[in-house]
PDB file of N, H, CA, C and O in Angstrom:
ATOM      1  N   MET A   1      84.558 114.833 126.595  1.00  0.00           N
ATOM      2  CA  MET A   1      85.264 114.508 125.374  1.00  0.00           C
ATOM      3  C   MET A   1      85.110 113.013 125.111  1.00  0.00           C
ATOM      4  O   MET A   1      85.547 112.186 125.912  1.00  0.00           O
ATOM      5  N   ASP A   2      84.508 112.685 124.023  1.00  0.00           N
ATOM      6  H   ASP A   2      84.154 113.356 123.372  1.00  0.00           H
ATOM      7  CA  ASP A   2      84.307 111.289 123.652  1.00  0.00           C
ATOM      8  C   ASP A   2      85.236 110.920 122.499  1.00  0.00           C
ATOM      9  O   ASP A   2      85.425 111.689 121.557  1.00  0.00           O
ATOM     10  N   ILE A   3      85.794 109.750 122.600  1.00  0.00           N
ATOM     11  H   ILE A   3      85.640 109.126 123.365  1.00  0.00           H
ATOM     12  CA  ILE A   3      86.640 109.230 121.524  1.00  0.00           C
ATOM     13  C   ILE A   3      86.052 107.897 121.109  1.00  0.00           C
ATOM     14  O   ILE A   3      85.770 107.037 121.942  1.00  0.00           O
ATOM     15  N   THR A   4      85.872 107.742 119.816  1.00  0.00           N
ATOM     16  H   THR A   4      86.101 108.442 119.139  1.00  0.00           H
ATOM     17  CA  THR A   4      85.322 106.496 119.294  1.00  0.00           C
ATOM     18  C   THR A   4      86.389 105.798 118.470  1.00  0.00           C
ATOM     19  O   THR A   4      87.018 106.396 117.597  1.00  0.00           O
ATOM     20  N   VAL A   5      86.578 104.524 118.768  1.00  0.00           N
ATOM     21  H   VAL A   5      86.067 104.038 119.478  1.00  0.00           H
ATOM     22  CA  VAL A   5      87.516 103.721 117.987  1.00  0.00           C
ATOM     23  C   VAL A   5      86.794 102.462 117.524  1.00  0.00           C
ATOM     24  O   VAL A   5      85.888 101.951 118.183  1.00  0.00           O
ATOM     25  N   SER A   6      87.220 101.996 116.393  1.00  0.00           N
ATOM     26  H   SER A   6      87.956 102.410 115.858  1.00  0.00           H
ATOM     27  CA  SER A   6      86.602 100.773 115.879  1.00  0.00           C
ATOM     28  C   SER A   6      87.204  99.565 116.590  1.00  0.00           C
ATOM     29  O   SER A   6      88.235  99.660 117.255  1.00  0.00           O
ATOM     30  N   GLU A   7      86.549  98.457 116.435  1.00  0.00           N
ATOM     31  H   GLU A   7      85.711  98.379 115.895  1.00  0.00           H
ATOM     32  CA  GLU A   7      87.041  97.223 117.039  1.00  0.00           C
ATOM     33  C   GLU A   7      88.418  96.870 116.467  1.00  0.00           C
ATOM     34  O   GLU A   7      89.291  96.394 117.194  1.00  0.00           O
ATOM     35  N   GLU A   8      88.604  97.098 115.194  1.00  0.00           N
ATOM     36  H   GLU A   8      87.895  97.485 114.604  1.00  0.00           H
ATOM     37  CA  GLU A   8      89.895  96.815 114.556  1.00  0.00           C
ATOM     38  C   GLU A   8      90.994  97.717 115.117  1.00  0.00           C
ATOM     39  O   GLU A   8      92.108  97.256 115.369  1.00  0.00           O
ATOM     40  N   GLN A   9      90.688  98.990 115.312  1.00  0.00           N
ATOM     41  H   GLN A   9      89.783  99.365 115.108  1.00  0.00           H
ATOM     42  CA  GLN A   9      91.668  99.911 115.884  1.00  0.00           C
ATOM     43  C   GLN A   9      92.039  99.492 117.302  1.00  0.00           C
ATOM     44  O   GLN A   9      93.208  99.536 117.686  1.00  0.00           O
ATOM     45  N   LEU A  10      91.050  99.093 118.063  1.00  0.00           N
ATOM     46  H   LEU A  10      90.101  99.057 117.751  1.00  0.00           H
ATOM     47  CA  LEU A  10      91.303  98.635 119.421  1.00  0.00           C
ATOM     48  C   LEU A  10      92.169  97.375 119.411  1.00  0.00           C
ATOM     49  O   LEU A  10      93.085  97.245 120.223  1.00  0.00           O
ATOM     50  N   ARG A  11      91.888  96.466 118.513  1.00  0.00           N
ATOM     51  H   ARG A  11      91.144  96.572 117.854  1.00  0.00           H
ATOM     52  CA  ARG A  11      92.674  95.237 118.401  1.00  0.00           C
ATOM     53  C   ARG A  11      94.137  95.563 118.059  1.00  0.00           C
ATOM     54  O   ARG A  11      95.054  94.945 118.601  1.00  0.00           O
ATOM     55  N   ILE A  12      94.350  96.520 117.172  1.00  0.00           N
ATOM     56  H   ILE A  12      93.605  97.022 116.732  1.00  0.00           H
ATOM     57  CA  ILE A  12      95.713  96.918 116.800  1.00  0.00           C
ATOM     58  C   ILE A  12      96.452  97.485 118.005  1.00  0.00           C
ATOM     59  O   ILE A  12      97.609  97.145 118.251  1.00  0.00           O
ATOM     60  N   VAL A  13      95.777  98.351 118.755  1.00  0.00           N
ATOM     61  H   VAL A  13      94.836  98.628 118.555  1.00  0.00           H
ATOM     62  CA  VAL A  13      96.397  98.945 119.940  1.00  0.00           C
ATOM     63  C   VAL A  13      96.730  97.865 120.966  1.00  0.00           C
ATOM     64  O   VAL A  13      97.814  97.880 121.549  1.00  0.00           O
ATOM     65  N   LEU A  14      95.822  96.943 121.187  1.00  0.00           N
ATOM     66  H   LEU A  14      94.942  96.931 120.714  1.00  0.00           H
ATOM     67  CA  LEU A  14      96.078  95.871 122.154  1.00  0.00           C
ATOM     68  C   LEU A  14      97.220  94.962 121.707  1.00  0.00           C
ATOM     69  O   LEU A  14      98.014  94.512 122.533  1.00  0.00           O
ATOM     70  N   ASP A  15      97.306  94.693 120.414  1.00  0.00           N
ATOM     71  H   ASP A  15      96.661  95.059 119.743  1.00  0.00           H
ATOM     72  CA  ASP A  15      98.426  93.892 119.891  1.00  0.00           C
ATOM     73  C   ASP A  15      99.749  94.609 120.108  1.00  0.00           C
ATOM     74  O   ASP A  15     100.742  93.993 120.495  1.00  0.00           O
ATOM     75  N   LYS A  16      99.759  95.918 119.857  1.00  0.00           N
ATOM     76  H   LYS A  16      98.953  96.419 119.543  1.00  0.00           H
ATOM     77  CA  LYS A  16     100.980  96.711 120.071  1.00  0.00           C
ATOM     78  C   LYS A  16     101.344  96.710 121.558  1.00  0.00           C
ATOM     79  O   LYS A  16     102.516  96.595 121.917  1.00  0.00           O
ATOM     80  N   LEU A  17     100.341  96.838 122.409  1.00  0.00           N
ATOM     81  H   LEU A  17      99.389  96.932 122.117  1.00  0.00           H
ATOM     82  CA  LEU A  17     100.585  96.823 123.845  1.00  0.00           C
ATOM     83  C   LEU A  17     101.179  95.485 124.286  1.00  0.00           C
ATOM     84  O   LEU A  17     102.094  95.452 125.108  1.00  0.00           O
ATOM     85  N   ASP A  18     100.665  94.395 123.749  1.00  0.00           N
ATOM     86  H   ASP A  18      99.922  94.422 123.081  1.00  0.00           H
ATOM     87  CA  ASP A  18     101.229  93.077 124.058  1.00  0.00           C
ATOM     88  C   ASP A  18     102.698  92.991 123.644  1.00  0.00           C
ATOM     89  O   ASP A  18     103.528  92.450 124.376  1.00  0.00           O
ATOM     90  N   ALA A  19     103.008  93.528 122.473  1.00  0.00           N
ATOM     91  H   ALA A  19     102.335  93.967 121.879  1.00  0.00           H
ATOM     92  CA  ALA A  19     104.388  93.499 121.984  1.00  0.00           C
ATOM     93  C   ALA A  19     105.296  94.320 122.901  1.00  0.00           C
ATOM     94  O   ALA A  19     106.417  93.909 123.201  1.00  0.00           O
ATOM     95  N   VAL A  20     104.815  95.466 123.340  1.00  0.00           N
ATOM     96  H   VAL A  20     103.904  95.800 123.097  1.00  0.00           H
ATOM     97  CA  VAL A  20     105.601  96.308 124.239  1.00  0.00           C
ATOM     98  C   VAL A  20     105.812  95.599 125.574  1.00  0.00           C
ATOM     99  O   VAL A  20     106.916  95.613 126.118  1.00  0.00           O
ATOM    100  N   MET A  21     104.764  94.983 126.099  1.00  0.00           N
ATOM    101  H   MET A  21     103.867  94.972 125.657  1.00  0.00           H
ATOM    102  CA  MET A  21     104.886  94.278 127.375  1.00  0.00           C
ATOM    103  C   MET A  21     105.891  93.132 127.273  1.00  0.00           C
ATOM    104  O   MET A  21     106.680  92.915 128.193  1.00  0.00           O
ATOM    105  N   LEU A  22     105.867  92.400 126.166  1.00  0.00           N
ATOM    106  H   LEU A  22     105.226  92.576 125.418  1.00  0.00           H
ATOM    107  CA  LEU A  22     106.836  91.318 125.985  1.00  0.00           C
ATOM    108  C   LEU A  22     108.255  91.861 125.947  1.00  0.00           C
ATOM    109  O   LEU A  22     109.165  91.261 126.520  1.00  0.00           O
ATOM    110  N   GLU A  23     108.449  92.978 125.285  1.00  0.00           N
ATOM    111  H   GLU A  23     107.710  93.465 124.819  1.00  0.00           H
ATOM    112  CA  GLU A  23     109.779  93.582 125.215  1.00  0.00           C
ATOM    113  C   GLU A  23     110.237  94.032 126.600  1.00  0.00           C
ATOM    114  O   GLU A  23     111.404  93.859 126.950  1.00  0.00           O
ATOM    115  N   VAL A  24     109.345  94.597 127.379  1.00  0.00           N
ATOM    116  H   VAL A  24     108.397  94.737 127.095  1.00  0.00           H
ATOM    117  CA  VAL A  24     109.687  95.006 128.744  1.00  0.00           C
ATOM    118  C   VAL A  24     110.106  93.787 129.561  1.00  0.00           C
ATOM    119  O   VAL A  24     111.084  93.850 130.306  1.00  0.00           O
ATOM    120  N   LEU A  25     109.385  92.694 129.430  1.00  0.00           N
ATOM    121  H   LEU A  25     108.590  92.644 128.825  1.00  0.00           H
ATOM    122  CA  LEU A  25     109.751  91.479 130.160  1.00  0.00           C
ATOM    123  C   LEU A  25     111.112  90.957 129.725  1.00  0.00           C
ATOM    124  O   LEU A  25     111.900  90.507 130.556  1.00  0.00           O
ATOM    125  N   ARG A  26     111.389  91.014 128.430  1.00  0.00           N
ATOM    126  H   ARG A  26     110.749  91.380 127.755  1.00  0.00           H
ATOM    127  CA  ARG A  26     112.711  90.582 127.941  1.00  0.00           C
ATOM    128  C   ARG A  26     113.813  91.460 128.517  1.00  0.00           C
ATOM    129  O   ARG A  26     114.841  90.957 128.971  1.00  0.00           O
ATOM    130  N   LEU A  27     113.597  92.773 128.497  1.00  0.00           N
ATOM    131  H   LEU A  27     112.763  93.181 128.128  1.00  0.00           H
ATOM    132  CA  LEU A  27     114.598  93.699 129.028  1.00  0.00           C
ATOM    133  C   LEU A  27     114.797  93.486 130.523  1.00  0.00           C
ATOM    134  O   LEU A  27     115.924  93.507 131.017  1.00  0.00           O
ATOM    135  N   ARG A  28     113.704  93.283 131.231  1.00  0.00           N
ATOM    136  H   ARG A  28     112.789  93.266 130.829  1.00  0.00           H
ATOM    137  CA  ARG A  28     113.801  93.050 132.671  1.00  0.00           C
ATOM    138  C   ARG A  28     114.631  91.797 132.948  1.00  0.00           C
ATOM    139  O   ARG A  28     115.474  91.787 133.845  1.00  0.00           O
ATOM    140  N   ALA A  29     114.389  90.764 132.183  1.00  0.00           N
ATOM    141  H   ALA A  29     113.705  90.772 131.454  1.00  0.00           H
ATOM    142  CA  ALA A  29     115.132  89.520 132.370  1.00  0.00           C
ATOM    143  C   ALA A  29     116.620  89.723 132.086  1.00  0.00           C
ATOM    144  O   ALA A  29     117.470  89.124 132.745  1.00  0.00           O
ATOM    145  N   MET A  30     116.931  90.565 131.108  1.00  0.00           N
ATOM    146  H   MET A  30     116.241  91.052 130.572  1.00  0.00           H
ATOM    147  CA  MET A  30     118.336  90.813 130.763  1.00  0.00           C
ATOM    148  C   MET A  30     119.027  91.690 131.806  1.00  0.00           C
ATOM    149  O   MET A  30     120.213  91.510 132.085  1.00  0.00           O
ATOM    150  N   LEU A  31     118.290  92.635 132.377  1.00  0.00           N
ATOM    151  H   LEU A  31     117.327  92.782 132.149  1.00  0.00           H
ATOM    152  CA  LEU A  31     118.914  93.634 133.234  1.00  0.00           C
ATOM    153  C   LEU A  31     118.929  93.271 134.717  1.00  0.00           C
ATOM    154  O   LEU A  31     119.814  93.706 135.454  1.00  0.00           O
ATOM    155  N   LEU A  32     117.970  92.490 135.148  1.00  0.00           N
ATOM    156  H   LEU A  32     117.251  92.136 134.549  1.00  0.00           H
ATOM    157  CA  LEU A  32     117.917  92.154 136.564  1.00  0.00           C
ATOM    158  C   LEU A  32     118.946  91.087 136.907  1.00  0.00           C
ATOM    159  O   LEU A  32     119.175  90.151 136.141  1.00  0.00           O
ATOM    160  N   PRO A  33     119.551  91.246 138.055  1.00  0.00           N
ATOM    161  CA  PRO A  33     120.535  90.226 138.453  1.00  0.00           C
ATOM    162  C   PRO A  33     119.831  88.900 138.732  1.00  0.00           C
ATOM    163  O   PRO A  33     118.670  88.859 139.141  1.00  0.00           O
ATOM    164  N   GLU A  34     120.555  87.844 138.502  1.00  0.00           N
ATOM    165  H   GLU A  34     121.498  87.877 138.170  1.00  0.00           H
ATOM    166  CA  GLU A  34     119.992  86.513 138.715  1.00  0.00           C
ATOM    167  C   GLU A  34     120.193  86.028 140.140  1.00  0.00           C
ATOM    168  O   GLU A  34     119.684  84.972 140.516  1.00  0.00           O
ATOM    169  N   GLU A  35     120.928  86.788 140.930  1.00  0.00           N
ATOM    170  H   GLU A  35     121.341  87.646 140.625  1.00  0.00           H
ATOM    171  CA  GLU A  35     121.187  86.376 142.301  1.00  0.00           C
ATOM    172  C   GLU A  35     119.977  86.669 143.185  1.00  0.00           C
ATOM    173  O   GLU A  35     119.172  87.554 142.892  1.00  0.00           O
ATOM    174  N   GLU A  36     119.870  85.929 144.238  1.00  0.00           N
ATOM    175  H   GLU A  36     120.523  85.210 144.476  1.00  0.00           H
ATOM    176  CA  GLU A  36     118.792  86.118 145.200  1.00  0.00           C
ATOM    177  C   GLU A  36     119.097  87.350 146.053  1.00  0.00           C
ATOM    178  O   GLU A  36     120.258  87.608 146.367  1.00  0.00           O
ATOM    179  N   PRO A  37     118.073  88.109 146.429  1.00  0.00           N
ATOM    180  CA  PRO A  37     118.318  89.257 147.303  1.00  0.00           C
ATOM    181  C   PRO A  37     118.719  88.785 148.695  1.00  0.00           C
ATOM    182  O   PRO A  37     118.326  87.708 149.144  1.00  0.00           O
ATOM    183  N   THR A  38     119.506  89.612 149.362  1.00  0.00           N
ATOM    184  H   THR A  38     119.826  90.486 148.997  1.00  0.00           H
ATOM    185  CA  THR A  38     119.904  89.299 150.737  1.00  0.00           C
ATOM    186  C   THR A  38     118.694  89.457 151.651  1.00  0.00           C
ATOM    187  O   THR A  38     117.660  89.981 151.236  1.00  0.00           O
ATOM    188  N   GLU A  39     118.825  89.009 152.881  1.00  0.00           N
ATOM    189  H   GLU A  39     119.665  88.584 153.218  1.00  0.00           H
ATOM    190  CA  GLU A  39     117.731  89.152 153.842  1.00  0.00           C
ATOM    191  C   GLU A  39     117.408  90.631 154.061  1.00  0.00           C
ATOM    192  O   GLU A  39     116.240  91.002 154.177  1.00  0.00           O
ATOM    193  N   GLU A  40     118.433  91.469 154.117  1.00  0.00           N
ATOM    194  H   GLU A  40     119.382  91.168 154.023  1.00  0.00           H
ATOM    195  CA  GLU A  40     118.215  92.911 154.292  1.00  0.00           C
ATOM    196  C   GLU A  40     117.471  93.490 153.090  1.00  0.00           C
ATOM    197  O   GLU A  40     116.556  94.296 153.256  1.00  0.00           O
ATOM    198  N   GLU A  41     117.858  93.086 151.887  1.00  0.00           N
ATOM    199  H   GLU A  41     118.602  92.431 151.751  1.00  0.00           H
ATOM    200  CA  GLU A  41     117.170  93.555 150.690  1.00  0.00           C
ATOM    201  C   GLU A  41     115.720  93.084 150.657  1.00  0.00           C
ATOM    202  O   GLU A  41     114.831  93.836 150.258  1.00  0.00           O
ATOM    203  N   LYS A  42     115.480  91.843 151.076  1.00  0.00           N
ATOM    204  H   LYS A  42     116.202  91.232 151.401  1.00  0.00           H
ATOM    205  CA  LYS A  42     114.112  91.329 151.133  1.00  0.00           C
ATOM    206  C   LYS A  42     113.272  92.160 152.103  1.00  0.00           C
ATOM    207  O   LYS A  42     112.111  92.463 151.829  1.00  0.00           O
ATOM    208  N   LYS A  43     113.872  92.523 153.238  1.00  0.00           N
ATOM    209  H   LYS A  43     114.815  92.277 153.460  1.00  0.00           H
ATOM    210  CA  LYS A  43     113.169  93.337 154.228  1.00  0.00           C
ATOM    211  C   LYS A  43     112.838  94.709 153.649  1.00  0.00           C
ATOM    212  O   LYS A  43     111.723  95.200 153.823  1.00  0.00           O
ATOM    213  N   GLU A  44     113.791  95.328 152.967  1.00  0.00           N
ATOM    214  H   GLU A  44     114.697  94.929 152.826  1.00  0.00           H
ATOM    215  CA  GLU A  44     113.569  96.641 152.352  1.00  0.00           C
ATOM    216  C   GLU A  44     112.481  96.575 151.281  1.00  0.00           C
ATOM    217  O   GLU A  44     111.652  97.479 151.175  1.00  0.00           O
ATOM    218  N   ILE A  45     112.487  95.519 150.502  1.00  0.00           N
ATOM    219  H   ILE A  45     113.161  94.784 150.588  1.00  0.00           H
ATOM    220  CA  ILE A  45     111.466  95.336 149.460  1.00  0.00           C
ATOM    221  C   ILE A  45     110.087  95.208 150.099  1.00  0.00           C
ATOM    222  O   ILE A  45     109.123  95.820 149.641  1.00  0.00           O
ATOM    223  N   GLU A  46     110.003  94.417 151.150  1.00  0.00           N
ATOM    224  H   GLU A  46     110.787  93.920 151.522  1.00  0.00           H
ATOM    225  CA  GLU A  46     108.724  94.225 151.834  1.00  0.00           C
ATOM    226  C   GLU A  46     108.229  95.530 152.446  1.00  0.00           C
ATOM    227  O   GLU A  46     107.038  95.834 152.387  1.00  0.00           O
ATOM    228  N   GLU A  47     109.143  96.303 153.035  1.00  0.00           N
ATOM    229  H   GLU A  47     110.111  96.056 153.083  1.00  0.00           H
ATOM    230  CA  GLU A  47     108.760  97.598 153.610  1.00  0.00           C
ATOM    231  C   GLU A  47     108.257  98.540 152.519  1.00  0.00           C
ATOM    232  O   GLU A  47     107.285  99.267 152.728  1.00  0.00           O
ATOM    233  N   ALA A  48     108.905  98.532 151.369  1.00  0.00           N
ATOM    234  H   ALA A  48     109.694  97.942 151.199  1.00  0.00           H
ATOM    235  CA  ALA A  48     108.469  99.383 150.258  1.00  0.00           C
ATOM    236  C   ALA A  48     107.091  98.967 149.764  1.00  0.00           C
ATOM    237  O   ALA A  48     106.255  99.815 149.453  1.00  0.00           O
ATOM    238  N   ARG A  49     106.857  97.672 149.693  1.00  0.00           N
ATOM    239  H   ARG A  49     107.536  96.982 149.946  1.00  0.00           H
ATOM    240  CA  ARG A  49     105.537  97.183 149.260  1.00  0.00           C
ATOM    241  C   ARG A  49     104.445  97.601 150.244  1.00  0.00           C
ATOM    242  O   ARG A  49     103.342  97.964 149.836  1.00  0.00           O
ATOM    243  N   LYS A  50     104.758  97.549 151.540  1.00  0.00           N
ATOM    244  H   LYS A  50     105.654  97.254 151.871  1.00  0.00           H
ATOM    245  CA  LYS A  50     103.796  97.969 152.556  1.00  0.00           C
ATOM    246  C   LYS A  50     103.496  99.456 152.423  1.00  0.00           C
ATOM    247  O   LYS A  50     102.339  99.864 152.527  1.00  0.00           O
ATOM    248  N   GLU A  51     104.525 100.269 152.195  1.00  0.00           N
ATOM    249  H   GLU A  51     105.465  99.937 152.110  1.00  0.00           H
ATOM    250  CA  GLU A  51     104.332 101.702 151.999  1.00  0.00           C
ATOM    251  C   GLU A  51     103.414 101.974 150.811  1.00  0.00           C
ATOM    252  O   GLU A  51     102.510 102.807 150.883  1.00  0.00           O
ATOM    253  N   ILE A  52     103.657 101.272 149.743  1.00  0.00           N
ATOM    254  H   ILE A  52     104.391 100.595 149.685  1.00  0.00           H
ATOM    255  CA  ILE A  52     102.840 101.455 148.542  1.00  0.00           C
ATOM    256  C   ILE A  52     101.396 101.075 148.836  1.00  0.00           C
ATOM    257  O   ILE A  52     100.469 101.781 148.440  1.00  0.00           O
ATOM    258  N   ALA A  53     101.208  99.960 149.531  1.00  0.00           N
ATOM    259  H   ALA A  53     101.961  99.386 149.853  1.00  0.00           H
ATOM    260  CA  ALA A  53      99.857  99.499 149.845  1.00  0.00           C
ATOM    261  C   ALA A  53      99.132 100.468 150.777  1.00  0.00           C
ATOM    262  O   ALA A  53      97.925 100.670 150.645  1.00  0.00           O
ATOM    263  N   GLU A  54      99.863 101.065 151.716  1.00  0.00           N
ATOM    264  H   GLU A  54     100.843 100.900 151.823  1.00  0.00           H
ATOM    265  CA  GLU A  54      99.254 101.995 152.664  1.00  0.00           C
ATOM    266  C   GLU A  54      98.954 103.340 152.020  1.00  0.00           C
ATOM    267  O   GLU A  54      98.079 104.075 152.477  1.00  0.00           O
ATOM    268  N   GLY A  55      99.679 103.655 150.963  1.00  0.00           N
ATOM    269  H   GLY A  55     100.390 103.058 150.592  1.00  0.00           H
ATOM    270  CA  GLY A  55      99.399 104.872 150.224  1.00  0.00           C
ATOM    271  C   GLY A  55     100.170 106.116 150.617  1.00  0.00           C
ATOM    272  O   GLY A  55      99.855 107.178 150.080  1.00  0.00           O
ATOM    273  N   PRO A  56     101.162 106.081 151.516  1.00  0.00           N
ATOM    274  CA  PRO A  56     101.876 107.322 151.832  1.00  0.00           C
ATOM    275  C   PRO A  56     102.904 107.652 150.742  1.00  0.00           C
ATOM    276  O   PRO A  56     104.102 107.766 151.002  1.00  0.00           O
ATOM    277  N   CYS A  57     102.406 107.797 149.542  1.00  0.00           N
ATOM    278  H   CYS A  57     101.434 107.705 149.330  1.00  0.00           H
ATOM    279  CA  CYS A  57     103.281 108.049 148.401  1.00  0.00           C
ATOM    280  C   CYS A  57     102.841 109.355 147.747  1.00  0.00           C
ATOM    281  O   CYS A  57     101.804 109.923 148.090  1.00  0.00           O
ATOM    282  N   ILE A  58     103.628 109.802 146.825  1.00  0.00           N
ATOM    283  H   ILE A  58     104.470 109.340 146.547  1.00  0.00           H
ATOM    284  CA  ILE A  58     103.294 110.983 146.053  1.00  0.00           C
ATOM    285  C   ILE A  58     103.336 110.594 144.583  1.00  0.00           C
ATOM    286  O   ILE A  58     104.220 109.857 144.149  1.00  0.00           O
ATOM    287  N   SER A  59     102.387 111.090 143.837  1.00  0.00           N
ATOM    288  H   SER A  59     101.668 111.689 144.191  1.00  0.00           H
ATOM    289  CA  SER A  59     102.355 110.764 142.415  1.00  0.00           C
ATOM    290  C   SER A  59     103.460 111.526 141.692  1.00  0.00           C
ATOM    291  O   SER A  59     103.955 112.535 142.194  1.00  0.00           O
ATOM    292  N   LEU A  60     103.836 111.052 140.536  1.00  0.00           N
ATOM    293  H   LEU A  60     103.434 110.232 140.128  1.00  0.00           H
ATOM    294  CA  LEU A  60     104.854 111.728 139.740  1.00  0.00           C
ATOM    295  C   LEU A  60     104.401 113.137 139.401  1.00  0.00           C
ATOM    296  O   LEU A  60     105.197 114.076 139.419  1.00  0.00           O
ATOM    297  N   GLU A  61     103.124 113.279 139.092  1.00  0.00           N
ATOM    298  H   GLU A  61     102.478 112.516 139.077  1.00  0.00           H
ATOM    299  CA  GLU A  61     102.588 114.600 138.749  1.00  0.00           C
ATOM    300  C   GLU A  61     102.726 115.564 139.940  1.00  0.00           C
ATOM    301  O   GLU A  61     103.157 116.704 139.767  1.00  0.00           O
ATOM    302  N   ASP A  62     102.362 115.110 141.139  1.00  0.00           N
ATOM    303  H   ASP A  62     102.012 114.184 141.280  1.00  0.00           H
ATOM    304  CA  ASP A  62     102.475 115.963 142.334  1.00  0.00           C
ATOM    305  C   ASP A  62     103.931 116.288 142.634  1.00  0.00           C
ATOM    306  O   ASP A  62     104.250 117.412 143.020  1.00  0.00           O
ATOM    307  N   LEU A  63     104.806 115.320 142.460  1.00  0.00           N
ATOM    308  H   LEU A  63     104.546 114.406 142.147  1.00  0.00           H
ATOM    309  CA  LEU A  63     106.227 115.545 142.694  1.00  0.00           C
ATOM    310  C   LEU A  63     106.768 116.592 141.725  1.00  0.00           C
ATOM    311  O   LEU A  63     107.528 117.479 142.115  1.00  0.00           O
ATOM    312  N   SER A  64     106.371 116.481 140.468  1.00  0.00           N
ATOM    313  H   SER A  64     105.754 115.761 140.151  1.00  0.00           H
ATOM    314  CA  SER A  64     106.800 117.460 139.458  1.00  0.00           C
ATOM    315  C   SER A  64     106.330 118.859 139.823  1.00  0.00           C
ATOM    316  O   SER A  64     107.083 119.825 139.699  1.00  0.00           O
ATOM    317  N   LYS A  65     105.087 118.967 140.272  1.00  0.00           N
ATOM    318  H   LYS A  65     104.475 118.183 140.373  1.00  0.00           H
ATOM    319  CA  LYS A  65     104.551 120.274 140.677  1.00  0.00           C
ATOM    320  C   LYS A  65     105.323 120.812 141.875  1.00  0.00           C
ATOM    321  O   LYS A  65     105.656 121.996 141.925  1.00  0.00           O
ATOM    322  N   GLU A  66     105.607 119.943 142.834  1.00  0.00           N
ATOM    323  H   GLU A  66     105.336 118.981 142.793  1.00  0.00           H
ATOM    324  CA  GLU A  66     106.294 120.357 144.047  1.00  0.00           C
ATOM    325  C   GLU A  66     107.722 120.836 143.766  1.00  0.00           C
ATOM    326  O   GLU A  66     108.203 121.791 144.376  1.00  0.00           O
ATOM    327  N   LEU A  67     108.379 120.161 142.843  1.00  0.00           N
ATOM    328  H   LEU A  67     107.989 119.385 142.348  1.00  0.00           H
ATOM    329  CA  LEU A  67     109.770 120.509 142.533  1.00  0.00           C
ATOM    330  C   LEU A  67     109.881 121.633 141.501  1.00  0.00           C
ATOM    331  O   LEU A  67     110.970 122.146 141.240  1.00  0.00           O
ATOM    332  N   GLY A  68     108.766 121.998 140.933  1.00  0.00           N
ATOM    333  H   GLY A  68     107.882 121.582 141.145  1.00  0.00           H
ATOM    334  CA  GLY A  68     108.758 123.138 140.030  1.00  0.00           C
ATOM    335  C   GLY A  68     108.902 122.749 138.640  1.00  0.00           C
ATOM    336  O   GLY A  68     108.913 123.607 137.757  1.00  0.00           O
TER     337      GLY A  68
END
């Protein structure tokens, strides 16, 4: 299946994507606490990052299939 888009259409999509990304950053800044994480929280975050990097995760699609 091939999809062809013009350069102008691609530019419009990329501009919209930039706008969405900026909004996500604004929301993140509003919603995330400004306090520093505790040492325990930092450790948990680091462990989660290692898990993600190692790959022992399940995709949302696989999880949906597994749960029915």
